[in-house]
N, CA, C and O atoms as a GROMACS GRO file, in nm:
protein
  436
    1MET      N    1   4.732  -1.215  -0.036
    1MET     CA    2   4.680  -1.324   0.043
    1MET      C    3   4.588  -1.286   0.191
    1MET      O    4   4.470  -1.307   0.220
    2ALA      N    5   4.680  -1.230   0.252
    2ALA     CA    6   4.615  -1.181   0.372
    2ALA      C    7   4.514  -1.070   0.354
    2ALA      O    8   4.431  -1.060   0.444
    3GLU      N    9   4.507  -0.993   0.266
    3GLU     CA   10   4.404  -0.918   0.244
    3GLU      C   11   4.270  -0.973   0.187
    3GLU      O   12   4.162  -0.922   0.214
    4ASN      N   13   4.285  -1.070   0.116
    4ASN     CA   14   4.200  -1.155   0.078
    4ASN      C   15   4.090  -1.219   0.216
    4ASN      O   16   3.969  -1.215   0.234
    5GLY      N   17   4.187  -1.265   0.281
    5GLY     CA   18   4.127  -1.328   0.414
    5GLY      C   19   4.060  -1.209   0.503
    5GLY      O   20   3.960  -1.229   0.571
    6LYS      N   21   4.121  -1.095   0.495
    6LYS     CA   22   4.054  -1.005   0.594
    6LYS      C   23   3.926  -0.939   0.511
    6LYS      O   24   3.829  -0.891   0.570
    7GLN      N   25   3.936  -0.942   0.381
    7GLN     CA   26   3.813  -0.920   0.314
    7GLN      C   27   3.666  -0.988   0.362
    7GLN      O   28   3.558  -0.939   0.396
    8GLU      N   29   3.712  -1.109   0.351
    8GLU     CA   30   3.630  -1.221   0.364
    8GLU      C   31   3.576  -1.214   0.513
    8GLU      O   32   3.458  -1.239   0.535
    9GLN      N   33   3.655  -1.182   0.606
    9GLN     CA   34   3.614  -1.171   0.726
    9GLN      C   35   3.542  -1.032   0.776
    9GLN      O   36   3.483  -1.020   0.883
   10LEU      N   37   3.557  -0.940   0.686
   10LEU     CA   38   3.498  -0.812   0.703
   10LEU      C   39   3.335  -0.825   0.621
   10LEU      O   40   3.245  -0.744   0.643
   11LYS      N   41   3.324  -0.920   0.542
   11LYS     CA   42   3.225  -0.952   0.485
   11LYS      C   43   3.126  -1.024   0.592
   11LYS      O   44   3.023  -0.976   0.636
   12ALA      N   45   3.176  -1.139   0.619
   12ALA     CA   46   3.117  -1.213   0.735
   12ALA      C   47   3.047  -1.123   0.855
   12ALA      O   48   2.934  -1.126   0.902
   13LEU      N   49   3.171  -1.035   0.886
   13LEU     CA   50   3.080  -0.956   0.999
   13LEU      C   51   2.980  -0.859   0.932
   13LEU      O   52   2.865  -0.852   0.977
   14GLU      N   53   3.006  -0.807   0.858
   14GLU     CA   54   2.883  -0.714   0.776
   14GLU      C   55   2.742  -0.798   0.783
   14GLU      O   56   2.632  -0.750   0.809
   15ALA      N   57   2.765  -0.910   0.758
   15ALA     CA   58   2.659  -1.007   0.710
   15ALA      C   59   2.601  -1.040   0.849
   15ALA      O   60   2.480  -1.051   0.865
   16ARG      N   61   2.689  -1.054   0.951
   16ARG     CA   62   2.633  -1.077   1.116
   16ARG      C   63   2.566  -0.947   1.181
   16ARG      O   64   2.488  -0.956   1.275
   17ILE      N   65   2.594  -0.856   1.136
   17ILE     CA   66   2.570  -0.722   1.189
   17ILE      C   67   2.435  -0.682   1.117
   17ILE      O   68   2.345  -0.622   1.176
   18GLU      N   69   2.428  -0.718   0.986
   18GLU     CA   70   2.287  -0.692   0.914
   18GLU      C   71   2.182  -0.807   0.994
   18GLU      O   72   2.066  -0.772   1.015
   19ALA      N   73   2.213  -0.898   1.022
   19ALA     CA   74   2.115  -1.048   1.065
   19ALA      C   75   2.104  -0.998   1.176
   19ALA      O   76   1.991  -1.010   1.222
   20ALA      N   77   2.195  -0.932   1.255
   20ALA     CA   78   2.126  -0.884   1.419
   20ALA      C   79   2.047  -0.740   1.418
   20ALA      O   80   1.978  -0.704   1.513
   21LYS      N   81   2.067  -0.655   1.288
   21LYS     CA   82   2.020  -0.563   1.281
   21LYS      C   83   1.818  -0.568   1.280
   21LYS      O   84   1.733  -0.502   1.340
   22GLN      N   85   1.810  -0.691   1.169
   22GLN     CA   86   1.726  -0.724   1.146
   22GLN      C   87   1.621  -0.848   1.221
   22GLN      O   88   1.512  -0.893   1.186
   23ALA      N   89   1.695  -0.872   1.318
   23ALA     CA   90   1.638  -0.980   1.424
   23ALA      C   91   1.577  -0.888   1.530
   23ALA      O   92   1.476  -0.918   1.594
   24THR      N   93   1.641  -0.782   1.544
   24THR     CA   94   1.579  -0.680   1.664
   24THR      C   95   1.467  -0.586   1.616
   24THR      O   96   1.385  -0.537   1.693
   25GLN      N   97   1.469  -0.565   1.474
   25GLN     CA   98   1.356  -0.469   1.434
   25GLN      C   99   1.227  -0.538   1.393
   25GLN      O  100   1.237  -0.642   1.327
   26PRO      N  101   1.098  -0.487   1.426
   26PRO     CA  102   0.975  -0.547   1.421
   26PRO      C  103   0.964  -0.560   1.257
   26PRO      O  104   1.023  -0.488   1.177
   27ALA      N  105   0.879  -0.662   1.227
   27ALA     CA  106   0.837  -0.673   1.106
   27ALA      C  107   0.774  -0.533   1.020
   27ALA      O  108   0.809  -0.487   0.912
   28LYS      N  109   0.680  -0.493   1.104
   28LYS     CA  110   0.604  -0.376   1.040
   28LYS      C  111   0.519  -0.336   1.148
   28LYS      O  112   0.419  -0.402   1.177
   29PRO      N  113   0.548  -0.244   1.202
   29PRO     CA  114   0.460  -0.183   1.321
   29PRO      C  115   0.316  -0.153   1.274
   29PRO      O  116   0.286  -0.106   1.164
   30HIS      N  117   0.226  -0.188   1.380
   30HIS     CA  118   0.083  -0.129   1.346
   30HIS      C  119   0.065   0.030   1.298
   30HIS      O  120  -0.015   0.055   1.207
   31GLN      N  121   0.111   0.095   1.337
   31GLN     CA  122   0.101   0.240   1.332
   31GLN      C  123   0.146   0.265   1.178
   31GLN      O  124   0.078   0.339   1.107
   32GLU      N  125   0.235   0.214   1.140
   32GLU     CA  126   0.304   0.234   0.996
   32GLU      C  127   0.188   0.188   0.908
   32GLU      O  128   0.141   0.257   0.818
   33GLU      N  129   0.148   0.076   0.938
   33GLU     CA  130   0.026   0.025   0.833
   33GLU      C  131  -0.107   0.131   0.825
   33GLU      O  132  -0.163   0.176   0.726
   34HIS      N  133  -0.136   0.152   0.967
   34HIS     CA  134  -0.284   0.260   0.964
   34HIS      C  135  -0.221   0.399   0.894
   34HIS      O  136  -0.304   0.464   0.830
   35TYR      N  137  -0.095   0.449   0.899
   35TYR     CA  138  -0.050   0.574   0.821
   35TYR      C  139  -0.057   0.515   0.699
   35TYR      O  140  -0.150   0.570   0.639
   36SER      N  141  -0.006   0.430   0.630
   36SER     CA  142  -0.008   0.395   0.508
   36SER      C  143  -0.167   0.402   0.437
   36SER      O  144  -0.196   0.461   0.333
   37GLN      N  145  -0.252   0.329   0.521
   37GLN     CA  146  -0.383   0.340   0.457
   37GLN      C  147  -0.450   0.471   0.451
   37GLN      O  148  -0.519   0.506   0.356
   38ALA      N  149  -0.428   0.542   0.555
   38ALA     CA  150  -0.489   0.691   0.559
   38ALA      C  151  -0.406   0.749   0.434
   38ALA      O  152  -0.471   0.823   0.359
   39GLN      N  153  -0.295   0.729   0.406
   39GLN     CA  154  -0.245   0.818   0.309
   39GLN      C  155  -0.293   0.758   0.192
   39GLN      O  156  -0.287   0.842   0.101
   40MET      N  157  -0.334   0.658   0.155
   40MET     CA  158  -0.405   0.605   0.034
   40MET      C  159  -0.551   0.652   0.031
   40MET      O  160  -0.609   0.665  -0.077
   41ALA      N  161  -0.620   0.682   0.165
   41ALA     CA  162  -0.750   0.721   0.130
   41ALA      C  163  -0.751   0.871   0.103
   41ALA      O  164  -0.852   0.913   0.047
   42TRP      N  165  -0.635   0.976   0.138
   42TRP     CA  166  -0.623   1.088   0.127
   42TRP      C  167  -0.592   1.108  -0.029
   42TRP      O  168  -0.639   1.199  -0.098
   43ARG      N  169  -0.512   1.017  -0.070
   43ARG     CA  170  -0.478   1.012  -0.198
   43ARG      C  171  -0.613   1.012  -0.305
   43ARG      O  172  -0.642   1.102  -0.386
   44MET      N  173  -0.666   0.919  -0.287
   44MET     CA  174  -0.784   0.914  -0.343
   44MET      C  175  -0.918   0.999  -0.358
   44MET      O  176  -0.995   1.009  -0.453
   45VAL      N  177  -0.920   1.069  -0.207
   45VAL     CA  178  -1.005   1.231  -0.214
   45VAL      C  179  -0.928   1.319  -0.308
   45VAL      O  180  -0.992   1.374  -0.397
   46ILE      N  181  -0.802   1.340  -0.300
   46ILE     CA  182  -0.767   1.437  -0.345
   46ILE      C  183  -0.764   1.412  -0.508
   46ILE      O  184  -0.777   1.502  -0.591
   47GLU      N  185  -0.746   1.282  -0.538
   47GLU     CA  186  -0.762   1.270  -0.706
   47GLU      C  187  -0.931   1.294  -0.742
   47GLU      O  188  -0.965   1.332  -0.853
   48LEU      N  189  -1.013   1.270  -0.652
   48LEU     CA  190  -1.172   1.298  -0.694
   48LEU      C  191  -1.179   1.448  -0.702
   48LEU      O  192  -1.243   1.509  -0.787
   49VAL      N  193  -1.110   1.501  -0.609
   49VAL     CA  194  -1.160   1.669  -0.581
   49VAL      C  195  -1.085   1.721  -0.714
   49VAL      O  196  -1.151   1.764  -0.809
   50ALA      N  197  -0.943   1.716  -0.719
   50ALA     CA  198  -0.880   1.724  -0.858
   50ALA      C  199  -0.942   1.724  -0.978
   50ALA      O  200  -0.928   1.805  -1.069
   51GLY      N  201  -1.014   1.626  -0.975
   51GLY     CA  202  -1.098   1.610  -1.139
   51GLY      C  203  -1.219   1.685  -1.122
   51GLY      O  204  -1.275   1.706  -1.229
   52LEU      N  205  -1.275   1.730  -1.024
   52LEU     CA  206  -1.398   1.827  -0.995
   52LEU      C  207  -1.339   1.969  -1.004
   52LEU      O  208  -1.410   2.061  -1.044
   53GLY      N  209  -1.227   1.986  -0.975
   53GLY     CA  210  -1.159   2.106  -0.992
   53GLY      C  211  -1.104   2.161  -1.108
   53GLY      O  212  -1.108   2.275  -1.154
   54ILE      N  213  -1.043   2.041  -1.151
   54ILE     CA  214  -0.986   2.099  -1.314
   54ILE      C  215  -1.136   2.108  -1.400
   54ILE      O  216  -1.145   2.192  -1.489
   55GLY      N  217  -1.216   2.048  -1.380
   55GLY     CA  218  -1.335   2.030  -1.457
   55GLY      C  219  -1.409   2.158  -1.451
   55GLY      O  220  -1.436   2.227  -1.549
   56PHE      N  221  -1.434   2.180  -1.353
   56PHE     CA  222  -1.481   2.329  -1.332
   56PHE      C  223  -1.408   2.460  -1.352
   56PHE      O  224  -1.471   2.565  -1.350
   57GLY      N  225  -1.270   2.458  -1.372
   57GLY     CA  226  -1.183   2.548  -1.441
   57GLY      C  227  -1.214   2.548  -1.566
   57GLY      O  228  -1.275   2.642  -1.617
   58ILE      N  229  -1.172   2.422  -1.644
   58ILE     CA  230  -1.208   2.431  -1.778
   58ILE      C  231  -1.330   2.449  -1.820
   58ILE      O  232  -1.329   2.532  -1.911
   59GLY      N  233  -1.457   2.403  -1.792
   59GLY     CA  234  -1.584   2.451  -1.817
   59GLY      C  235  -1.626   2.591  -1.800
   59GLY      O  236  -1.704   2.645  -1.878
   60TYR      N  237  -1.554   2.670  -1.660
   60TYR     CA  238  -1.565   2.799  -1.641
   60TYR      C  239  -1.517   2.894  -1.726
   60TYR      O  240  -1.571   2.998  -1.766
   61GLY      N  241  -1.385   2.838  -1.755
   61GLY     CA  242  -1.331   2.917  -1.866
   61GLY      C  243  -1.369   2.932  -2.002
   61GLY      O  244  -1.347   3.037  -2.064
   62LEU      N  245  -1.448   2.790  -2.075
   62LEU     CA  246  -1.490   2.783  -2.207
   62LEU      C  247  -1.626   2.882  -2.205
   62LEU      O  248  -1.662   2.959  -2.293
   63ASP      N  249  -1.688   2.854  -2.077
   63ASP     CA  250  -1.810   2.953  -2.040
   63ASP      C  251  -1.788   3.105  -2.064
   63ASP      O  252  -1.861   3.180  -2.128
   64ALA      N  253  -1.671   3.135  -1.998
   64ALA     CA  254  -1.663   3.280  -2.023
   64ALA      C  255  -1.593   3.330  -2.175
   64ALA      O  256  -1.607   3.440  -2.229
   65LEU      N  257  -1.539   3.248  -2.208
   65LEU     CA  258  -1.476   3.260  -2.336
   65LEU      C  259  -1.594   3.253  -2.458
   65LEU      O  260  -1.590   3.327  -2.556
   66PHE      N  261  -1.700   3.151  -2.436
   66PHE     CA  262  -1.786   3.152  -2.561
   66PHE      C  263  -1.929   3.244  -2.512
   66PHE      O  264  -2.012   3.285  -2.594
   67GLY      N  265  -1.940   3.266  -2.368
   67GLY     CA  266  -2.068   3.330  -2.326
   67GLY      C  267  -2.176   3.245  -2.290
   67GLY      O  268  -2.288   3.294  -2.285
   68THR      N  269  -2.155   3.109  -2.259
   68THR     CA  270  -2.250   3.016  -2.242
   68THR      C  271  -2.260   2.969  -2.099
   68THR      O  272  -2.246   2.849  -2.076
   69ARG      N  273  -2.282   3.051  -2.003
   69ARG     CA  274  -2.274   3.055  -1.867
   69ARG      C  275  -2.264   2.940  -1.809
   69ARG      O  276  -2.151   2.899  -1.785
   70PRO      N  277  -2.368   2.868  -1.775
   70PRO     CA  278  -2.371   2.720  -1.680
   70PRO      C  279  -2.359   2.616  -1.744
   70PRO      O  280  -2.312   2.520  -1.684
   71PHE      N  281  -2.393   2.602  -1.876
   71PHE     CA  282  -2.379   2.491  -1.958
   71PHE      C  283  -2.225   2.436  -1.973
   71PHE      O  284  -2.214   2.323  -1.926
   72LEU      N  285  -2.139   2.474  -2.012
   72LEU     CA  286  -2.016   2.401  -2.054
   72LEU      C  287  -1.935   2.396  -1.895
   72LEU      O  288  -1.821   2.348  -1.890
   73MET      N  289  -1.982   2.433  -1.806
   73MET     CA  290  -1.916   2.427  -1.668
   73MET      C  291  -1.995   2.291  -1.617
   73MET      O  292  -1.935   2.195  -1.569
   74VAL      N  293  -2.130   2.298  -1.633
   74VAL     CA  294  -2.191   2.175  -1.566
   74VAL      C  295  -2.138   2.042  -1.649
   74VAL      O  296  -2.116   1.932  -1.600
   75LEU      N  297  -2.125   2.074  -1.765
   75LEU     CA  298  -2.060   1.933  -1.812
   75LEU      C  299  -1.924   1.904  -1.818
   75LEU      O  300  -1.887   1.791  -1.852
   76PHE      N  301  -1.843   1.994  -1.789
   76PHE     CA  302  -1.698   1.963  -1.768
   76PHE      C  303  -1.675   1.932  -1.621
   76PHE      O  304  -1.576   1.868  -1.586
   77ILE      N  305  -1.780   1.983  -1.522
   77ILE     CA  306  -1.777   1.902  -1.395
   77ILE      C  307  -1.818   1.773  -1.388
   77ILE      O  308  -1.757   1.692  -1.317
   78LEU      N  309  -1.911   1.743  -1.451
   78LEU     CA  310  -1.964   1.600  -1.487
   78LEU      C  311  -1.840   1.521  -1.540
   78LEU      O  312  -1.801   1.417  -1.486
   79LEU      N  313  -1.792   1.568  -1.629
   79LEU     CA  314  -1.659   1.492  -1.702
   79LEU      C  315  -1.525   1.469  -1.587
   79LEU      O  316  -1.451   1.373  -1.565
   80GLY      N  317  -1.536   1.603  -1.530
   80GLY     CA  318  -1.420   1.582  -1.426
   80GLY      C  319  -1.442   1.491  -1.299
   80GLY      O  320  -1.347   1.437  -1.243
   81PHE      N  321  -1.574   1.478  -1.258
   81PHE     CA  322  -1.595   1.408  -1.164
   81PHE      C  323  -1.586   1.223  -1.210
   81PHE      O  324  -1.550   1.132  -1.135
   82ALA      N  325  -1.627   1.211  -1.345
   82ALA     CA  326  -1.589   1.090  -1.426
   82ALA      C  327  -1.445   1.031  -1.414
   82ALA      O  328  -1.411   0.917  -1.383
   83ALA      N  329  -1.361   1.154  -1.452
   83ALA     CA  330  -1.231   1.106  -1.455
   83ALA      C  331  -1.178   1.087  -1.326
   83ALA      O  332  -1.090   1.004  -1.302
   84GLY      N  333  -1.235   1.170  -1.232
   84GLY     CA  334  -1.166   1.142  -1.077
   84GLY      C  335  -1.213   0.994  -1.038
   84GLY      O  336  -1.131   0.904  -1.026
   85VAL      N  337  -1.332   0.977  -1.020
   85VAL     CA  338  -1.394   0.843  -1.014
   85VAL      C  339  -1.319   0.727  -1.084
   85VAL      O  340  -1.287   0.629  -1.016
   86GLN      N  341  -1.289   0.733  -1.227
   86GLN     CA  342  -1.198   0.638  -1.303
   86GLN      C  343  -1.033   0.628  -1.198
   86GLN      O  344  -0.988   0.527  -1.142
   87THR      N  345  -0.976   0.763  -1.199
   87THR     CA  346  -0.855   0.757  -1.127
   87THR      C  347  -0.867   0.687  -0.990
   87THR      O  348  -0.774   0.617  -0.951
   88MET      N  349  -0.993   0.706  -0.906
   88MET     CA  350  -0.986   0.625  -0.764
   88MET      C  351  -1.005   0.500  -0.789
   88MET      O  352  -0.946   0.416  -0.721
   89MET      N  353  -1.105   0.457  -0.905
   89MET     CA  354  -1.092   0.313  -0.926
   89MET      C  355  -0.930   0.243  -0.948
   89MET      O  356  -0.876   0.154  -0.882
   90ARG      N  357  -0.887   0.306  -1.046
   90ARG     CA  358  -0.733   0.281  -1.072
   90ARG      C  359  -0.636   0.246  -0.950
   90ARG      O  360  -0.554   0.155  -0.948
   91THR      N  361  -0.665   0.346  -0.839
   91THR     CA  362  -0.590   0.351  -0.724
   91THR      C  363  -0.615   0.228  -0.635
   91THR      O  364  -0.535   0.158  -0.572
   92ALA      N  365  -0.777   0.220  -0.649
   92ALA     CA  366  -0.806   0.092  -0.560
   92ALA      C  367  -0.738  -0.044  -0.622
   92ALA      O  368  -0.682  -0.130  -0.554
   93LYS      N  369  -0.750  -0.046  -0.730
   93LYS     CA  370  -0.720  -0.159  -0.776
   93LYS      C  371  -0.579  -0.192  -0.775
   93LYS      O  372  -0.544  -0.310  -0.783
   94GLU      N  373  -0.488  -0.089  -0.764
   94GLU     CA  374  -0.341  -0.070  -0.737
   94GLU      C  375  -0.318  -0.122  -0.586
   94GLU      O  376  -0.232  -0.206  -0.559
   95ILE      N  377  -0.389  -0.075  -0.507
   95ILE     CA  378  -0.391  -0.090  -0.368
   95ILE      C  379  -0.426  -0.269  -0.352
   95ILE      O  380  -0.349  -0.352  -0.304
   96GLN      N  381  -0.544  -0.291  -0.398
   96GLN     CA  382  -0.566  -0.434  -0.404
   96GLN      C  383  -0.482  -0.537  -0.461
   96GLN      O  384  -0.476  -0.654  -0.425
   97ASN      N  385  -0.422  -0.481  -0.550
   97ASN     CA  386  -0.296  -0.592  -0.614
   97ASN      C  387  -0.187  -0.612  -0.529
   97ASN      O  388  -0.138  -0.724  -0.514
   98THR      N  389  -0.128  -0.470  -0.448
   98THR     CA  390  -0.037  -0.479  -0.374
   98THR      C  391  -0.073  -0.596  -0.252
   98THR      O  392  -0.009  -0.698  -0.225
   99ASN      N  393  -0.201  -0.542  -0.189
   99ASN     CA  394  -0.230  -0.642  -0.090
   99ASN      C  395  -0.266  -0.744  -0.112
   99ASN      O  396  -0.304  -0.809  -0.015
  100SER      N  397  -0.271  -0.813  -0.256
  100SER     CA  398  -0.321  -0.974  -0.275
  100SER      C  399  -0.169  -1.020  -0.303
  100SER      O  400  -0.142  -1.139  -0.280
  101ALA      N  401  -0.080  -0.946  -0.345
  101ALA     CA  402   0.069  -0.994  -0.384
  101ALA      C  403   0.157  -0.976  -0.230
  101ALA      O  404   0.254  -1.050  -0.208
  102ALA      N  405   0.126  -0.904  -0.160
  102ALA     CA  406   0.192  -0.927  -0.017
  102ALA      C  407   0.117  -1.040   0.061
  102ALA      O  408   0.184  -1.107   0.140
  103ALA      N  409  -0.018  -1.069   0.045
  103ALA     CA  410  -0.076  -1.210   0.091
  103ALA      C  411   0.012  -1.315   0.048
  103ALA      O  412   0.091  -1.376   0.121
  104ASP      N  413  -0.007  -1.332  -0.080
  104ASP     CA  414   0.056  -1.434  -0.153
  104ASP      C  415   0.218  -1.461  -0.076
  104ASP      O  416   0.266  -1.569  -0.042
  105LYS      N  417   0.270  -1.340  -0.066
  105LYS     CA  418   0.401  -1.380  -0.010
  105LYS      C  419   0.425  -1.426   0.105
  105LYS      O  420   0.517  -1.502   0.135
  106ASP      N  421   0.322  -1.368   0.196
  106ASP     CA  422   0.315  -1.412   0.332
  106ASP      C  423   0.266  -1.592   0.346
  106ASP      O  424   0.315  -1.666   0.430
  107GLU      N  425   0.173  -1.629   0.256
  107GLU     CA  426   0.149  -1.759   0.252
  107GLU      C  427   0.268  -1.849   0.207
  107GLU      O  428   0.285  -1.958   0.263
  108GLU      N  429   0.353  -1.809   0.106
  108GLU     CA  430   0.479  -1.880   0.068
  108GLU      C  431   0.556  -1.887   0.170
  108GLU      O  432   0.591  -1.998   0.212
  109GLY      N  433   0.602  -1.758   0.234
  109GLY     CA  434   0.732  -1.731   0.304
  109GLY      C  435   0.671  -1.799   0.484
  109GLY      O  436   0.748  -1.798   0.580
   0.00000   0.00000   0.00000
């Protein structure tokens, strides 16, 4: 019985400590938000460049294999660009959904 009371007191103390920690911490510093947006921008740039690089590599390799120098390389660079843009659009939509969910949560709370 005495242990039961001590466990309840310990849980109450842990809850008070957690509440005190949350009260002293800012919700979200401005710098953290800035870095998050910069990271997303770099992610989108890397996705586009990766699509172009992979398209170039595949096209160049097939051109070397078949002996059709610029044709397949140009074709696969364009396909890589299209794939990179599509991936960037998917990332932008993901960011937009995250931001709108956060805005909806802020309006409710």
